N, C-alpha and C positions, 0 to 999 in steps of 0.2 A: 208370491214370494215372501217366506217366511224370515223375519228379521230377528237375530239372536240377541239378545240385550247385552251389553259387555257393561264390566265396573269401570267406575271413573276412577281416574290416575290424577296422581300429584305430582307434579313434576317428571314423569313418564315412570311412575313406580308406582304399583299395587298397595294401596293404603293396608289392607288385611294380611300381607304377606311380610312374616316376621324379617328383621333385619338379619342380612347375611352375617356371618361371624367375621371378625377382619382375618387375614388369611396370615397376619403378622402379630400373633398373640404380645402381648405387653408385657415384660418381667418387669419383678422389682429392682431395680439400678443400683439399690445397695447391696443386692447379694452377688449381683454380676461385679461390682468394685470389690467386694470382699474375697470373692471365688478368683479374681483375675491377681488380686495380688498375692493370694496365697500359691496358686498356681505357679508365680514367677519365682515366690521363694524356695518353693519345691525343686523347682526346675533349675534353680540356681546351685541348692544342694546337691542334687544327682548329678549336674554336668562337672562340676568341683570334683566328685567322686568317683568320674567316667573314666576308666582305665586307659582310653586314648587322648585323655589330657593329661600331659606333662606335671609330674611334679614341681614347678616352678611357679614361683610369685608371678610371671605374666601372666603364664599360661589357665592360672589356677584364678587370676583376677578376670581375666578374658572369659573365661568360662562363666564366672558367677553374673558378669555384667549380660551377657547372650540370656541367662535362665530369666533375668529379671526385664531384660527385652521381650522375652516371652509373654511377660505378666502384663505389662502395657500394650502390646500389641492386640492381646486377649479381650481388654477391656475395651480397646477402639472398634473390635470388631462385633462382639456381642451387644455392646450400648446401641450401634447402627443398627444391627440385625433384629434385636428382642426388645428394643424399650423405646420410648418416644422420649428421652433425652439421649441422643447420640452423640458421645465423647470424642467426638473425630481429630482432637486434641492428642489425644494420646499416642497417637501415632509419631509424632513426633520425638517425645522420649525414648519410645521403641526403637526408633530410627539411631537416634542417639547412641545409646548405648549398645544397641548392636552393631554398630560400627564399629565401636570402640573398643568392644569385645572381640571383634573378627581380628581387628589389626595386632592386639593382643596375643592371640590364640596362634595366628599365622607367622608376625612376625619376632614375637617375644620381645626380649630386653633392647632390640634393638630401637623401638619406638619410644619406648618406656620416656625417654630423656626429651622428647620432645612432646609427649602427652602430659607429662609432669606440670609443664607452662600451660600448655591448652587447655585440659578439662575442669580447672578450678573455675577461671571464668566463664567459660561456658557452660557449666553448669548453674552457676548462681543464676546467670541470664537467662537460661532454660528453666530454672525454678520460679523467677519470679514472673513468667510469662504463662507457667501452669497453671499458678494460682489464682492469676487474671482469670484464665480458661475456665478454671473449675466454678469460680465464681460465677461467669456467665452463664455456663452449660449444664451446671449440676444443681438441680434444685433439692435433691434428697439430703435431708438433714445427716442421715446414716453414712451416706457415701460421702459428705464432706468431712465426717468428723472420721473415717477411715483416711482419705485423702492425707488432709492437713498434716497429721504429724508424719507421714511419709515425706510429704515436701518440708516440713521442719528440719529432717534429719538429712535430708539433699542438701538443703541448704548449710547447715551446720559443716557437713563433708565438704562443700565445695569453699567454705572459708578456712577451715583447718588445713584441709588441702593445700591450698594455697599460701597460706602463712608458711606451712611446712616447706613446701618448694622455696618459698624466697627466704628463710631462715637458713636452708642447708647453703644456698648459692652465697648466703653470708660470711656462713661458718668457714668455707672453702676458701675465701678472700681473707678472711681473720687468720686461719690456722693452715698456713700454705705447708705442705709436706717434706719434711726432711728427709734426706736418703734419696732411696731410687726405688722404679719397681721392678719386677724382676721377673720374667716368663719362666714357669716352674712346669710347662706343660698343659696348658690348655687356660690357665688364668696369671694374673700378675699377684705378686706379693710384694708387700712393702718393707724394706729393710732401710735402717739405719746403723751405723756404726760410728763410733766416736773412742777417743783415747788413741794410746798406742801402748806396744809392749806385747809380750808373749806370756802365757797362755791367752788366747781370746776368749773371754766370758760372753757366753750366749745367754739371754733370758729368758724364761718361757712363762707367759702369764698363765693365771688359771682361767677355770672356764668362763665364758661371757667377757674376757677381760680385753685387752689390747695394751698395745706399747706405750700409752699415757697411763697407764696404771703404775709403771715402772718410774714416774717422775722423780721420785727421792732417790732411788736405788742406781740408776743408770749411770748420771752425773758424776756421783761420788764413784762410782766402780772407775769410771774414765780416769778417773785422776791418777791411778796405778796402773791401768793396764786396757788392753783394747776391749771395749764392750761394744755387744750388738743385741738392739732390740727389732722386732717384727712385728707384723701383723698376722695371725691366721687367716684363714680365705674367710671374706665376708665381713672382717672387722676393718677398722680404722680406714687406710687407704687400700687395701687391699680389695682384691675382687672376689666373688664370692666361687664355688669351685662346684662343678657337675659331680664328681666323685663322692663318696661318704666319707666323711672328715672321722676316720677313726685314729686312735693310736700311732698304726703303722702308717697310714696314708700321712698323717701331720709330719712323722719324723722323717718320711721319704721328700717331700716335699722342701721342708726345711733342710736336709742336709743338699738338694739342686739348688736351693735359695744361696746356701753358703757359698757352692763351689762354684755356680753361674754368678754370684756378687762378687767373686776372687777374694772370700775371705778365707783364710788360710788357715789349717788347724797349728796345733791341738786346740781342744775348746776343753774350757770348763763349762757344764751347763747347770744351770739354775730353773728348777720351776717352782713354780706355786701350784698348789691344789691340782687340779686336773692336770696342770704343767709337769708337775711331779712325774705324771704315768708318761707323757709325751718323750720327755729328758731321759726316764730311762727306757723306753722302747729305741729311742736314738743310740743310748749305749749300748745296747744288746744288736742292733743291727751294723753298729759302726764302732767297733769295741778299740779301734787301731789310732782311733780319731780324736778318744775322748779319755782326756787325763785327769780330771775330777767332776765332782758333783757336788749339788746342795739342794736338797727335798725339801722346800719351804711347805711346811703344813700340808706335806704331800697326800693326797688320795693313795690308798693304800694298792697294790696291784692287785689280782685274784686270779690263781692259775684255774684254766677249764676243767671243770669236772669232768672223770674219764668217762662217763655216761652221756656227756653232753651233746646234742646234734651236732652236725655241720651245719655252716649258713646256708641261708633259705636261697641265696642267689638273687637273681631278678625277681624277687616275688614284689606281691603288688606293696608300694611305700604309702602305708597309711597317714605315718607320721611327716613324712615330706609334703604330703599336702597341707599336713597341720600348720608345719611350718611355713609353708607359702602363705598361708591365709595370714598368718600372725604377721608376716613381713608386711602385708597389704596395709594392716593396722597401722604400722608404723608411717605410713604416707599421710596420715591425718595428723600426727604429732603425739602420739599417745608417747612413744618412748623419750621425745624429748620432755613431757611433762613428767613421767617418771626420772629423768638424768637431772633434774632439777635437785632431787632430795637426795643426792649422792655424791661421792668424791671429794667434799668439802674439807677434806685435811689432804689432797694432794697440793703440791704448788699450784698457785693459778693457772699459769699456762697450760698444764699437765691436765688440771680439772677441765678446764673450758674445752681441751681436745677430746677428753673421756665423754663428756656430755654431749658434743657435738657427735661423736661417732654414735652412741648408743640411742640418738634419734634417729639413725638411718635404717631403712627398711632392712638392709642385708644383716645387719647386730643382732636383731630379734630372732632372725629365722637359722642363722648359723648357730646361736646360743642352742636354740632346741634342737638342732642338729647334733650337736657335741653331745647333749645328755641322751639322745638317742642310743647315740656309739658308745655308751657308756662301760657297757656290757664288755664289749668287745677291746676297748681301749685299756681296761682292768687285766684282760685276759692277756693281751699281747704286754704289757709292761712286765708280766710275770715271766715272761721269757729270759728276763736278766735273772740269773740265779747266781752270779758272783760278779763283784768288782774288784775281785783279786784284793791287792794291796792299795789302791788310789786311793786319794783323799776322797772322803764323803764325810758331808755333815748334813743330820738331820734336825730340821730345826720343828719345833711345837709349840703351836699356842699354848698359854695355860690358861685362857679361858675358853668357855663354850665348845668345849668337846664333850663328846659321846663318851660312854664308860670304857668301850671297847677302843679308841682313839689313841691311848699312849702306849697299848701293847703292840697298836700295828706300826707304829712310827718305830718301835723298838726293833719291832723285827726287820724293818727296811734298813736300820742300821747296820744289821750285821751281814750285809751283801760287801762290805769291805773289812781287811784286817785292819785298815788305817782310817776309822770312823769315830766320829762323835755325835751323842744324841742332845741337843742344848733345848732345855726346855723354855723358853721365853715368859716370865712371870707377868701376870698382866695384860698380855697381847690376846687380842683376838685375830679368828684365821684371817679376814681381810686386812687388819691394823699392822701384821709382818709387812705389808707392800705398801699401803697409803697413810699411815702414822709415820711423823717424823722421827717420833723417839724409836719407834720397834722396827721401822726401815733400817734405821741405824744398824741395828743388831744384825739384821739381814745381810745388808753391806759387809759388816765385818766378818762374818761368816764364808761370805763368797771372797773376801780378800785373804782369809786364814787358809783356803785350799789352794789359791793362785800362790800363796808364799810356801805352803807346802809342794807345788808343783814346782817351783823353782828352786827350793833348796832340798827337795827328794827327802826333807825332814817328814818326822811324822806330826800329824796334826796336833796341836796343842788343845785338848779338851779342856 
C-alpha cells in the first residue's frame, strides 16, 4: 500500500493557501456618511420640486422630510453592509422624519397644529440620543466632522421651533381677535368694523401688511363714520387661501366679506401701496357700491400690452413652492426675529399685533404670493378707466420715491373730475400709515372724501 503524504494543517487550515478575501469589502465610513447626507439633501430638493407634491407648506415640508429620511436610511444600510462600523442608530431618525413627512404629505395642514407641539421636544430628545450613538459607534474623525454640524443644526431647529410654537400661543392669548371670521368661499377672513355713520370707509393695507398697520388711522376715522379693517388671506387672523391672490380675487373676496358680514354700502375705499391696486379693481368690478376713494402712495396700474400672452392656467407653480418653503422657515422664529426691528412707530397694541402676525408662517408665504401676482394685479387695476366725478384723493409721499413715481400719481388723479393730488412733504411710503404725524394727513384725506360724499360738494384741494 502506497501512502500519500499530506501537508500539516493549523486549526484545520492549509498554511500555504493564501487567505480568502473577505466577502464583504470594507469601505471608508466617512465616504458613506458624506454620500448619505448628500443623497438626503438632493432627494429633499427633488421631492419638493416634484409635480405630484402640492405647492403648499405642509406638503412641501413633508416632502423635504421624506428626502432627509432617505439619507439617514442610506447611512444605516450602507454602513452595515459595507463597513466594520455599522451605524444602526441612523434608522431611528430615518423613521422619525419619514413618519412626520408622510403625515404632512397625506393629511396636510390638519396635522400641523398637533405636530407643532410634538416635533420640537421629540427632535431635541432624538438629537441628544443621536449624539451619544455617534460618539459610541463612529470612530471615523471625518464622519464625525460631517455629522456633528448636522446634529447641531437639528438641535437649533428643535429649540427655535419650540420657542416659536410657545410664543404664538402666548401671542394668541395676549392679542385676542376683535371682530369676526367670515367664510368667503373655502377660507375665513378677519373683519373688524367700528364707529357709525355713512358712507362706510374700508381700509386696504399694502403688500405684506395687515389690519394692525392701520392702528393710527382706523380709530381716528371711526370718530366720524363707520370704518372697517380686514386681513387678506394668510395675514393676521385670516386663513390662507388656495386660489392665487391677484387683485381681482382679492377684490372679489373683499366684496363677499363685506356682504356676508352685513356691512352695507356705499363704500369709500382707501388703499395703501398694493392696496391701491386692489381698491381700484374693486371699484371697477362694483362701481355702484363705491362712492369715493383714497389712493395712499398707491402702486400704479399698468394696462396689459396688446401682444401679451394669455395666462398659463394650471402651469407648474415654481413660486408657490418657494413660498411654501419660506413659510416653513417661519416655524423656526425667523419672522419673529425680523419683526422686532419694525413697526416701532405704531401704537403699542397695534405694533405688538403686527409683530405677532409677521412671525407666523402664513404671513411670509402670502407676501411672496402677493408679489408673484403683482403684474396681474396691476393689469386688473387698469380696467378702472374712469371714476366719473366721484371724490378721489391721491396722496404721495414726499421722500423716497423713484423719478417716475410723481407722474404715475398724477395719472391716477385724472381718473376723476373731482380729485385732489396731495404730496405729503417729509413722509416716506410707510410713514403715511405708521407714523402718527403723517397718518393724520392720511386720515384727513379720508375724512375729506367722506365729507364730499355727504355734501355732494367738490373736494377741497
